[in-house]
Structure formats: structure tokens, C-alpha cells
C-alpha positions as YAML, in Angstrom:
chain: A
units: angstrom
residues:
- id: 1
  name: MET
  ca: [0.19, 0.09, 0.02]
- id: 2
  name: ILE
  ca: [2.91, 2.52, 0.99]
- id: 3
  name: ALA
  ca: [4.29, 1.82, -2.15]
- id: 4
  name: LEU
  ca: [1.29, 2.34, -4.12]
- id: 5
  name: ALA
  ca: [1.07, 5.54, -2.53]
- id: 6
  name: GLY
  ca: [3.90, 6.25, -3.47]
- id: 7
  name: GLU
  ca: [3.28, 5.66, -7.07]
- id: 8
  name: GLN
  ca: [0.07, 7.83, -7.05]
- id: 9
  name: ARG
  ca: [1.98, 10.69, -5.92]
- id: 10
  name: LEU
  ca: [4.68, 10.25, -8.70]
- id: 11
  name: LEU
  ca: [1.82, 9.79, -11.42]
- id: 12
  name: ARG
  ca: [0.12, 13.48, -9.95]
- id: 13
  name: ALA
  ca: [3.42, 15.17, -9.80]
- id: 14
  name: ALA
  ca: [4.04, 13.94, -13.31]
- id: 15
  name: LEU
  ca: [0.66, 15.01, -14.16]
- id: 16
  name: ASP
  ca: [0.82, 18.85, -12.93]
- id: 17
  name: GLY
  ca: [4.55, 19.05, -14.16]
- id: 18
  name: GLY
  ca: [3.81, 19.07, -17.40]
- id: 19
  name: LEU
  ca: [2.79, 22.21, -19.83]
- id: 20
  name: ASP
  ca: [-0.60, 20.89, -21.10]
- id: 21
  name: GLY
  ca: [-3.62, 20.73, -18.53]
- id: 22
  name: VAL
  ca: [-5.09, 17.14, -18.51]
- id: 23
  name: VAL
  ca: [-8.11, 15.70, -17.58]
- id: 24
  name: VAL
  ca: [-9.38, 11.61, -18.12]
- id: 25
  name: VAL
  ca: [-12.88, 10.77, -18.78]
- id: 26
  name: SER
  ca: [-14.15, 6.84, -17.69]
- id: 27
  name: SER
  ca: [-16.21, 5.12, -20.50]
- id: 28
  name: ASP
  ca: [-19.23, 6.10, -18.16]
- id: 29
  name: GLY
  ca: [-18.70, 9.88, -18.24]
- id: 30
  name: ARG
  ca: [-16.30, 10.71, -15.22]
- id: 31
  name: MET
  ca: [-14.30, 12.41, -14.58]
- id: 32
  name: ILE
  ca: [-11.00, 11.06, -12.94]
- id: 33
  name: ALA
  ca: [-8.13, 12.80, -12.92]
- id: 34
  name: MET
  ca: [-7.32, 16.31, -13.57]
- id: 35
  name: ASN
  ca: [-4.38, 18.78, -12.86]
- id: 36
  name: HIS
  ca: [-3.82, 21.84, -12.34]
- id: 37
  name: GLN
  ca: [-3.27, 23.50, -15.22]
- id: 38
  name: PHE
  ca: [-6.62, 21.98, -16.09]
- id: 39
  name: GLN
  ca: [-8.10, 23.62, -13.56]
- id: 40
  name: ALA
  ca: [-6.62, 27.15, -14.19]
- id: 41
  name: MET
  ca: [-7.36, 26.86, -17.90]
- id: 42
  name: TRP
  ca: [-11.27, 26.05, -17.22]
- id: 43
  name: PRO
  ca: [-12.19, 27.31, -14.16]
- id: 44
  name: ILE
  ca: [-15.03, 25.03, -13.35]
- id: 45
  name: PRO
  ca: [-17.37, 25.22, -10.62]
- id: 46
  name: ALA
  ca: [-16.14, 23.50, -7.43]
- id: 47
  name: ASP
  ca: [-19.47, 21.52, -7.50]
- id: 48
  name: VAL
  ca: [-19.32, 20.24, -10.78]
- id: 49
  name: VAL
  ca: [-15.71, 19.23, -10.03]
- id: 50
  name: ALA
  ca: [-16.59, 17.48, -7.02]
- id: 51
  name: SER
  ca: [-19.46, 15.87, -8.73]
- id: 52
  name: GLY
  ca: [-17.09, 14.05, -11.21]
- id: 53
  name: SER
  ca: [-19.64, 14.49, -13.71]
- id: 54
  name: ASP
  ca: [-18.11, 15.26, -17.38]
- id: 55
  name: GLU
  ca: [-21.70, 16.16, -19.36]
- id: 56
  name: ALA
  ca: [-21.84, 19.09, -15.93]
- id: 57
  name: ALA
  ca: [-18.19, 20.79, -16.97]
- id: 58
  name: LEU
  ca: [-18.72, 20.03, -20.62]
- id: 59
  name: GLY
  ca: [-22.16, 22.34, -19.75]
- id: 60
  name: SER
  ca: [-20.10, 24.90, -17.35]
- id: 61
  name: VAL
  ca: [-17.65, 25.86, -20.01]
- id: 62
  name: LEU
  ca: [-20.01, 26.87, -22.99]
- id: 63
  name: ASP
  ca: [-20.41, 30.45, -22.71]
- id: 64
  name: LYS
  ca: [-16.44, 30.79, -22.49]
- id: 65
  name: LEU
  ca: [-16.53, 29.21, -26.27]
- id: 66
  name: VAL
  ca: [-16.60, 31.24, -29.45]
- id: 67
  name: ASP
  ca: [-18.58, 28.41, -31.02]
- id: 68
  name: PRO
  ca: [-19.94, 26.54, -28.14]
- id: 69
  name: ASP
  ca: [-22.53, 24.70, -30.29]
- id: 70
  name: ALA
  ca: [-19.74, 23.23, -32.69]
- id: 71
  name: PHE
  ca: [-17.45, 22.57, -29.68]
- id: 72
  name: LEU
  ca: [-20.02, 19.95, -28.21]
- id: 73
  name: LEU
  ca: [-20.82, 18.62, -31.34]
- id: 74
  name: ARG
  ca: [-17.39, 17.28, -31.60]
- id: 75
  name: VAL
  ca: [-16.78, 16.49, -28.16]
- id: 76
  name: ARG
  ca: [-20.31, 14.10, -28.80]
- id: 77
  name: GLU
  ca: [-18.78, 12.60, -31.91]
- id: 78
  name: LEU
  ca: [-15.44, 11.69, -30.60]
- id: 79
  name: TYR
  ca: [-17.12, 9.72, -27.68]
- id: 80
  name: ALA
  ca: [-18.86, 7.99, -30.07]
- id: 81
  name: ASP
  ca: [-15.99, 6.45, -31.56]
- id: 82
  name: PRO
  ca: [-13.99, 4.27, -29.08]
- id: 83
  name: ARG
  ca: [-10.89, 4.49, -31.24]
- id: 84
  name: GLY
  ca: [-10.76, 8.02, -32.29]
- id: 85
  name: THR
  ca: [-8.05, 10.73, -31.94]
- id: 86
  name: SER
  ca: [-8.81, 14.62, -32.41]
- id: 87
  name: ARG
  ca: [-6.34, 17.84, -32.78]
- id: 88
  name: ASP
  ca: [-8.24, 21.22, -33.21]
- id: 89
  name: GLU
  ca: [-8.13, 24.95, -32.04]
- id: 90
  name: LEU
  ca: [-10.48, 26.10, -29.55]
- id: 91
  name: LEU
  ca: [-11.34, 29.96, -29.76]
- id: 92
  name: LEU
  ca: [-12.44, 31.37, -26.33]
- id: 93
  name: ARG
  ca: [-14.43, 34.90, -26.25]
- id: 94
  name: ASP
  ca: [-11.80, 36.67, -24.17]
- id: 95
  name: GLY
  ca: [-9.28, 36.19, -26.68]
- id: 96
  name: ARG
  ca: [-7.73, 33.00, -25.80]
- id: 97
  name: VAL
  ca: [-6.40, 30.19, -28.26]
- id: 98
  name: PHE
  ca: [-6.29, 26.66, -26.74]
- id: 99
  name: ASP
  ca: [-5.23, 23.39, -28.72]
- id: 100
  name: ARG
  ca: [-7.18, 20.85, -27.96]
- id: 101
  name: HIS
  ca: [-5.81, 16.93, -28.63]
- id: 102
  name: GLY
  ca: [-8.16, 14.70, -27.45]
- id: 103
  name: THR
  ca: [-7.54, 10.70, -27.95]
- id: 104
  name: ALA
  ca: [-8.98, 7.67, -27.08]
- id: 105
  name: LEU
  ca: [-7.90, 4.94, -23.84]
- id: 106
  name: SER
  ca: [-8.15, 1.57, -24.50]
- id: 107
  name: ASP
  ca: [-6.78, -1.34, -22.21]
- id: 108
  name: ASP
  ca: [-4.01, -3.96, -23.14]
- id: 109
  name: ASP
  ca: [-7.10, -6.33, -24.72]
- id: 110
  name: GLY
  ca: [-8.60, -3.37, -26.47]
- id: 111
  name: SER
  ca: [-11.48, -2.63, -24.14]
- id: 112
  name: TYR
  ca: [-12.34, 1.14, -24.20]
- id: 113
  name: LEU
  ca: [-11.59, 3.06, -21.15]
- id: 114
  name: GLY
  ca: [-12.56, 6.50, -22.12]
- id: 115
  name: TRP
  ca: [-10.86, 9.69, -23.01]
- id: 116
  name: ALA
  ca: [-7.73, 11.70, -22.23]
- id: 117
  name: TRP
  ca: [-8.29, 15.73, -22.89]
- id: 118
  name: TYR
  ca: [-4.87, 18.09, -23.40]
- id: 119
  name: PHE
  ca: [-5.11, 21.40, -23.56]
- id: 120
  name: ARG
  ca: [-2.96, 23.87, -23.47]
- id: 121
  name: ASP
  ca: [-2.92, 27.38, -24.13]
- id: 122
  name: VAL
  ca: [-1.25, 28.96, -27.69]
- id: 123
  name: THR
  ca: [-2.63, 32.69, -27.57]
- id: 124
  name: ALA
  ca: [0.76, 34.18, -27.55]
- id: 125
  name: GLU
  ca: [1.81, 31.41, -30.17]
- id: 126
  name: ARG
  ca: [-0.61, 32.92, -31.82]
- id: 127
  name: ALA
  ca: [-0.44, 36.41, -31.64]
- id: 128
  name: ALA
  ca: [3.36, 36.16, -32.77]
- id: 129
  name: ALA
  ca: [2.67, 34.29, -35.63]
- id: 130
  name: GLN
  ca: [-0.15, 36.19, -36.91]
- id: 131
  name: ALA
  ca: [2.33, 40.06, -36.21]
- id: 132
  name: ALA
  ca: [5.12, 38.04, -38.09]
- id: 133
  name: LEU
  ca: [2.39, 36.99, -41.18]
- id: 134
  name: GLU
  ca: [1.30, 41.29, -40.85]
- id: 135
  name: ALA
  ca: [5.04, 42.50, -41.29]
- id: 136
  name: SER
  ca: [5.43, 40.00, -44.03]
- id: 137
  name: GLU
  ca: [2.50, 41.27, -45.85]
- id: 138
  name: ARG
  ca: [3.59, 44.97, -45.22]
- id: 139
  name: PHE
  ca: [7.46, 44.07, -46.05]
- id: 140
  name: ALA
  ca: [6.37, 42.61, -48.88]
- id: 141
  name: ALA
  ca: [4.31, 45.41, -50.12]
- id: 142
  name: LEU
  ca: [6.97, 47.87, -49.19]
- id: 143
  name: ALA
  ca: [9.34, 45.71, -51.36]
- id: 144
  name: LYS
  ca: [6.83, 46.06, -54.10]
- id: 145
  name: THR
  ca: [7.06, 49.56, -54.11]
- id: 146
  name: LEU
  ca: [10.63, 50.17, -54.06]
- id: 147
  name: GLN
  ca: [11.33, 47.44, -56.69]
- id: 148
  name: GLU
  ca: [8.60, 49.07, -59.24]
- id: 149
  name: SER
  ca: [10.32, 52.27, -58.38]
- id: 150
  name: LEU
  ca: [13.38, 51.21, -59.65]
- id: 151
  name: LEU
  ca: [11.35, 50.31, -62.91]
- id: 152
  name: PRO
  ca: [10.16, 53.05, -65.36]
- id: 153
  name: PRO
  ca: [6.91, 53.62, -65.07]
- id: 154
  name: HIS
  ca: [6.23, 53.75, -68.40]
- id: 155
  name: LEU
  ca: [7.91, 53.88, -71.79]
- id: 156
  name: PRO
  ca: [8.49, 56.04, -74.22]
- id: 157
  name: ASP
  ca: [6.82, 56.46, -77.53]
- id: 158
  name: VAL
  ca: [9.56, 55.60, -80.14]
- id: 159
  name: PRO
  ca: [9.06, 56.57, -84.06]
- id: 160
  name: GLY
  ca: [9.24, 53.65, -86.06]
- id: 161
  name: ILE
  ca: [9.70, 51.15, -83.43]
- id: 162
  name: GLU
  ca: [7.45, 49.50, -80.78]
- id: 163
  name: VAL
  ca: [9.11, 49.31, -77.23]
- id: 164
  name: ALA
  ca: [7.54, 46.86, -74.53]
- id: 165
  name: ALA
  ca: [9.04, 44.81, -71.74]
- id: 166
  name: ARG
  ca: [7.99, 42.36, -69.64]
- id: 167
  name: HIS
  ca: [10.16, 41.52, -65.72]
- id: 168
  name: LEU
  ca: [9.99, 38.52, -64.69]
- id: 169
  name: PRO
  ca: [12.60, 38.61, -61.49]
- id: 170
  name: ALA
  ca: [14.53, 35.86, -60.59]
- id: 171
  name: GLY
  ca: [13.17, 36.26, -56.95]
- id: 172
  name: HIS
  ca: [10.33, 35.05, -54.77]
- id: 173
  name: GLY
  ca: [7.62, 37.33, -53.93]
- id: 174
  name: GLY
  ca: [8.37, 40.00, -51.62]
- id: 175
  name: GLU
  ca: [12.13, 39.94, -52.25]
- id: 176
  name: LEU
  ca: [13.88, 42.81, -53.66]
- id: 177
  name: VAL
  ca: [16.25, 41.68, -56.89]
- id: 178
  name: GLY
  ca: [18.66, 43.84, -58.87]
- id: 179
  name: ASP
  ca: [17.17, 42.92, -62.37]
- id: 180
  name: PHE
  ca: [15.94, 46.47, -63.76]
- id: 181
  name: TYR
  ca: [15.77, 48.26, -67.76]
- id: 182
  name: ASP
  ca: [15.24, 51.56, -68.54]
- id: 183
  name: VAL
  ca: [14.32, 52.91, -72.10]
- id: 184
  name: PHE
  ca: [14.44, 56.52, -72.27]
- id: 185
  name: GLN
  ca: [14.87, 59.65, -74.54]
- id: 186
  name: THR
  ca: [18.76, 61.19, -75.03]
- id: 187
  name: GLY
  ca: [18.65, 63.85, -77.78]
- id: 188
  name: ARG
  ca: [15.92, 64.48, -80.26]
- id: 189
  name: THR
  ca: [16.37, 61.35, -82.52]
- id: 190
  name: THR
  ca: [18.20, 58.97, -80.08]
- id: 191
  name: TRP
  ca: [16.70, 56.72, -77.44]
- id: 192
  name: ALA
  ca: [19.17, 54.33, -74.97]
- id: 193
  name: VAL
  ca: [17.79, 50.94, -74.00]
- id: 194
  name: VAL
  ca: [19.35, 49.55, -70.78]
- id: 195
  name: ILE
  ca: [19.01, 46.13, -69.52]
- id: 196
  name: GLY
  ca: [21.08, 45.20, -66.34]
- id: 197
  name: ASP
  ca: [21.54, 42.85, -63.20]
- id: 198
  name: VAL
  ca: [22.75, 43.63, -59.80]
- id: 199
  name: CYS
  ca: [24.87, 40.42, -57.87]
- id: 200
  name: GLY
  ca: [22.42, 39.62, -55.43]
- id: 201
  name: LYS
  ca: [19.59, 40.48, -53.55]
- id: 202
  name: GLY
  ca: [17.91, 42.74, -51.09]
- id: 203
  name: VAL
  ca: [17.95, 46.41, -49.75]
- id: 204
  name: GLU
  ca: [21.94, 46.86, -50.56]
- id: 205
  name: ALA
  ca: [20.78, 45.52, -53.84]
- id: 206
  name: ALA
  ca: [17.74, 47.67, -54.56]
- id: 207
  name: LYS
  ca: [20.26, 50.90, -53.41]
- id: 208
  name: VAL
  ca: [23.13, 49.74, -55.98]
- id: 209
  name: THR
  ca: [19.95, 49.14, -58.98]
- id: 210
  name: ALA
  ca: [19.00, 52.85, -58.67]
- id: 211
  name: LEU
  ca: [22.78, 54.03, -58.77]
- id: 212
  name: ALA
  ca: [22.88, 52.33, -61.68]
- id: 213
  name: ARG
  ca: [20.18, 53.01, -63.84]
- id: 214
  name: HIS
  ca: [20.36, 57.22, -62.47]
- id: 215
  name: THR
  ca: [23.79, 56.98, -63.42]
- id: 216
  name: LEU
  ca: [23.17, 55.82, -66.73]
- id: 217
  name: ARG
  ca: [20.48, 58.43, -67.35]
- id: 218
  name: ALA
  ca: [22.78, 61.04, -65.84]
- id: 219
  name: ALA
  ca: [25.54, 60.24, -68.51]
- id: 220
  name: ALA
  ca: [23.21, 60.34, -71.23]
- id: 221
  name: ILE
  ca: [22.59, 64.08, -70.28]
- id: 222
  name: GLY
  ca: [25.91, 64.89, -71.59]
- id: 223
  name: HIS
  ca: [25.26, 62.93, -74.61]
- id: 224
  name: ARG
  ca: [27.85, 60.29, -73.73]
- id: 225
  name: GLY
  ca: [27.66, 57.13, -75.73]
- id: 226
  name: PRO
  ca: [27.04, 53.80, -74.53]
- id: 227
  name: ARG
  ca: [30.95, 53.30, -74.22]
- id: 228
  name: GLN
  ca: [31.55, 56.02, -71.91]
- id: 229
  name: ALA
  ca: [28.43, 55.68, -70.64]
- id: 230
  name: LEU
  ca: [29.15, 52.13, -68.87]
- id: 231
  name: LEU
  ca: [32.78, 53.92, -68.12]
- id: 232
  name: LEU
  ca: [30.83, 56.44, -65.73]
- id: 233
  name: LEU
  ca: [29.21, 54.20, -64.18]
- id: 234
  name: ASN
  ca: [31.77, 51.60, -63.73]
- id: 235
  name: GLN
  ca: [33.49, 54.61, -62.15]
- id: 236
  name: ALA
  ca: [30.23, 55.55, -59.70]
- id: 237
  name: LEU
  ca: [30.20, 51.86, -58.58]
- id: 238
  name: ARG
  ca: [34.30, 51.83, -57.24]
- id: 239
  name: GLN
  ca: [33.74, 55.10, -55.58]
- id: 240
  name: HIS
  ca: [30.72, 54.25, -53.92]
- id: 241
  name: GLN
  ca: [30.94, 51.08, -52.29]
- id: 242
  name: PRO
  ca: [35.09, 50.92, -52.84]
- id: 243
  name: ASP
  ca: [35.81, 47.28, -51.04]
- id: 244
  name: SER
  ca: [32.39, 45.88, -51.86]
- id: 245
  name: GLU
  ca: [32.35, 42.49, -54.49]
- id: 246
  name: ARG
  ca: [29.25, 43.52, -55.66]
- id: 247
  name: PHE
  ca: [29.04, 44.05, -59.33]
- id: 248
  name: VAL
  ca: [26.56, 45.04, -61.81]
- id: 249
  name: THR
  ca: [25.94, 43.16, -65.26]
- id: 250
  name: ALA
  ca: [24.56, 45.71, -68.18]
- id: 251
  name: VAL
  ca: [23.75, 46.45, -71.41]
- id: 252
  name: TYR
  ca: [23.37, 49.84, -72.65]
- id: 253
  name: ALA
  ca: [22.25, 50.57, -76.57]
- id: 254
  name: GLY
  ca: [21.55, 53.39, -78.29]
- id: 255
  name: LEU
  ca: [18.80, 53.96, -81.02]
- id: 256
  name: GLU
  ca: [18.77, 56.77, -83.67]
...
């Protein structure tokens, strides 16, 4: 008896030492064990706990749930399946989110014994995930706006030819890439066509992309040809980031 009492205390300590709120329900609908975490998460009235009635306990928590009907229906469905298991989330009216895992319990011979329910408060984790998702969406929108600012908003009308561009960057959605193009007039009857790619991705690549595009446009103001324009770009890059290994691959063509 002393050994049995010691084992029971050990099991109780193990039950209370976990992260989950746990309640065990027998096959005849009696709550035969629960730990402190469960009682803290689901403050079931003391008289209901003392009665051991799972049915009464279920009824006592319905007003805490966003969708009590779905909660109760799911419990009924699972209790009807002595070999079932379940994993879902419960939304509470006070804003909390519980991860709920349930599993049917059986004896060595397969006899149905009851159900064990495990609850974990994942409110903070879900809030953090939502915040990260919103931050990612904001960054993606900002990256898209910045990426668009590195490209011409529209292409000029060039007499005698049809000008079109299609930009398919090699990055993922929301990622800044160094691919760029430009078409602009350099004189009364001359135009420049530029296609380039900055090594790497991200904000630093975008900064170099902006430098390359605006440097080539500035070179065109001085009526420099393709060779002189690219030499000027090379000089600007070396001065801007003398110790950087980042480079630009660019093609500059003149139309007349």
C-alpha cells in the first residue's frame, strides 16, 4: 500500500508538471483525473468538479467559447468513436486560443476505457505568428513599391518601332532583386535602351540598382555614348562601394 501511494503521488506530480492541462474521462462519463493546469485554464465550478460529471463540466464551459455548439458537437462525435483521436483549436470569448488534443484510451485487450484530453494555451504563439504574417505582408508591399520605383513607370513612344518590356525577376514574392531595365530619350532623335542585373538581392542590391539606373540617365544628359556611359557607371560604383564585391552586369544600346 505504501508503494502504491508513492506511485500515485509520483503520477500526480508528473501530471501537474507538464505544460498541458489534462483531464481524463472514463467510459461512463466521469472525470477521474485532472491536473492544476486544466483547472487554471478551465475554471470549472468546485461543485461540478466534486460531482465528477463530465457532462456537467462540458455545460459549465460553453459560455466561454466562441462557438459552443461546434465544441459540443465535436465532443459528442468523438465519444461515439472508442478508437478516435482529435486535434484542433478552440477560440475563447476572452481572446485566448487553446490547442486541444484528445485520444481514446483502451486496455491491453482493446477494451475501451475512456478519453484523455490535453489542452495547451497557444494564444501568445498565434499572436506572434499573426504579427509575423502581417509584418511579412507589409514588407512585401513595401518591397513591391520599392521594386517598382527602380523601373520606368512607362516606356516612351519611339517613332518607327514598338517598345515593350516584361519584367520577371528571379526572386520570390516580396524579395528585392537587382534586375532592371530602362528606355529613355537622349536627344531629339536618339534613345537609350538599358538592361542590367545587380549581383545579389535585398536592400543593398536595390541601392546599387538605383545608383546604376540614375547614373546611366545622368550620363545620357551629357550626350555620352554607350561606352562612355558604362565607364562612368563603373567609376561611380567603385567610388560608392570601393570595398564591395557587388557588381553590375549591364547592356547599354543606343537607338537613332
